[in-house]
N, C-alpha and C positions, 0 to 999 in steps of 0.2 A: 741327841738322845732325849726322848720325851718320856718322863715318868708318867705312869698311868693316871696318877691323881693330881698332876699339876694343872691348875686352871690357866687357860690361855685367853684372857680378855682381848677384845678388839678395841684398838685406839682410833679415835677420829682426830686427826691432826688438822687444825684449821689455821690457815694463814690469810690475813686480811691485808690487801695491798692497795696503794694508790701511788702511781708514779714511783715505783720501788725498783726500777730497773737496775740501779747501781748496786743494790745489796741483795736482790732476790735469789740469784743463782746459788749462792752458798747455802741458803735455807733449803732450796729445792734438792740440792745434792745431799744434804744432811738427811732429809726424809727418804730419798731414793736409796741411800746407802744403809739404811737400818736392816740389820740381819733378821729381826723379828718380822714376821709376815702378816700378822693379823692387824693390818693397818688400812685405814682409808684416809686419803688426803683430799682436803677440800680447800680450794682457793677462791676467796671472795674478793673480787676486784671492784673498785669504785668507779670504773670507767677511765682507766689510766690513759694519758695522752703520750706517754713515753714508750720505751721498748719492753715494758713489763710483760705484756701478753705474748710477744714473740719469744721472750726467754721462757715463759711458762710452756709455750708450745713445744720447746725442745724436750721438756719433761712430761709431755702429755700422757705418756703411758703410765706414769706414776701418780697422776692426778685423777682422782675418781669423779670429782665434780668441780667444774669451773664455771663461775658466773662473773660477768662483768657488766655492771650497770651502776648508775649514780645511786648514792645512798646518803643518809643523813649524818655521816661521819663514822668514825671508828667503831663505836659501840653498836650502832645500828647494823653495821656490816658483820660484827661478831654475832649478833642475834640471828642474822641470816644463816651464818655458819652453824649455829646451834640447831636451827630448824632443819638443816640439810643432813646433819650427822645421824649415823645409824649405829655407831660403836658403843661399847660399854663405858668408855671414858673419853673425855674431851681434853685436848691439849691445844692451847692457843700459842702457836709459834710465830712470832712476828717476823716480817721480812728483815733479814740481817741477823736474826738469831738462829742458833743451830742446836741440835742435840749434842751433848758433851762428847760422845763418840758413836761409832757405828753400832755398838752393842747396847746403847742406852735402854731402849725399850725391852730388849731381852733381859737385861739386868734387873729392870723394874719387876718384870714378871717373876724372876727367880727369887725376889724378896717376898712374894706373896705366898705365904705358907698355908693359909687356910683354904678350906673348900668354898667359903663364902667370900665374895669380893668386898673390900672396904668401900665406904662412900666417897672418900677422898684419898688420893695418893699424892704425896709431896716429897720434895727434896731440896737440894742446894743449887745455887746458881753461881757460875763463874763469870766475871766480867772480862771481855776480850776486846782487842783493838780491831781495826779494819782488816788486818792480815790474819786475824784469828789467833793472835798470840795472847796468852794468858796475862792479864794485868793484875788482878787480885780477886779474891772471893767477894761476893756481895757484902756490903757493910752490915746489913741486917741478916743474921743467919737463922735458919729454920730451927724452931724449938724442938726439943725431944718429943714433947707431947703438944699437939696443936689443938686449940679450940677457939670458939668465937671471941673469947676475951684476949687471945694472944696478940691481936693487932692493936691493942691499946698502946703498945710501944712502937707502933708503925707496922708497915706491911712486911712481916717477918719472912713470909714466903713470897718469892717473886711470882707474879701472875702466871708466867710461862711454866713454872715448876709446881703449879697447883692443878692437879688433874681430878676433877670431880666426876662422879657418875653422871651419865647423860640425863637420866630422869630428873636429877636435882637441878641441872643446868636449864632444862626445859621449863621446869617449874619456876625458876628464878632467873628470867632473862636480865640482861644489863638494863639498868634504869637510865634512860637517855637524858634525864634532867641533870645528871652529874657529868660535866664535860670532861673532867680530868680524873675523877676518882671513882668512876663507875666500876672499875675492876676491884677496887678496895671494898666497896659496898657489896658487890657480887660475891666475893669470897666470904665475907662475914655472913651474908644471908644463907649461903650454902652451908657454912660451918654450923650455924644455929640449928640446922636440921640434921646434919650428919651425925650418925651414931658412932661410926668407926672411921677414924682418920689414921692413915698408915704412913709412917715415916720410913722411906726407903733407905735413909742415911747415905744416899748417893748424890753426886753432882749430876744433875739432869740436863742443865741448859748452859750453853755459852751465850751470854747476852752481849750484844754489840753495844759498846760504850757511847751511846747517844740515845735518840728516841724522844718521844713526846713527853 
């Protein structure tokens, strides 16, 4: 049932991979199984030498853009994803991570009450093991109201559960001089400019208990 005044934004889901064959399939399935249909999926691969691309091929009908070429690392690949995206919002879903359930994007949209889209959508993150079993909620939890000063206590919203408007992300690409904290810096720069940050109060992401 679609109500006449519900806004239905398009989400650009971006997964960056390099030799991610062991963990990629769950992520691809998670995107393919979303009940919400206003989605484009972008896979940016760094020229994997394992079976990453053959796994991606199985889900090719769900992948709108796939590039595989050498890059200057994770954040360079993410910037490529930003440039390829055409959606209203970006979501960086790492290989091994999944949406919390098949209805996650639909649930996000149901929390959007206004006719105008917020600048940033955010929510909570659950930590899961390799079998996808829940371990615990992320140690830092999302604040009721998020702003650019919130991250003084650390990265309160997981990068994957932070969905900015595409225009803001295009304006503020990842700064490649930060090897490990470019996502932290990116979120802060986007929040400085964001006027409306929307707390979904939902668990959005199941985060695999490892990673860089």
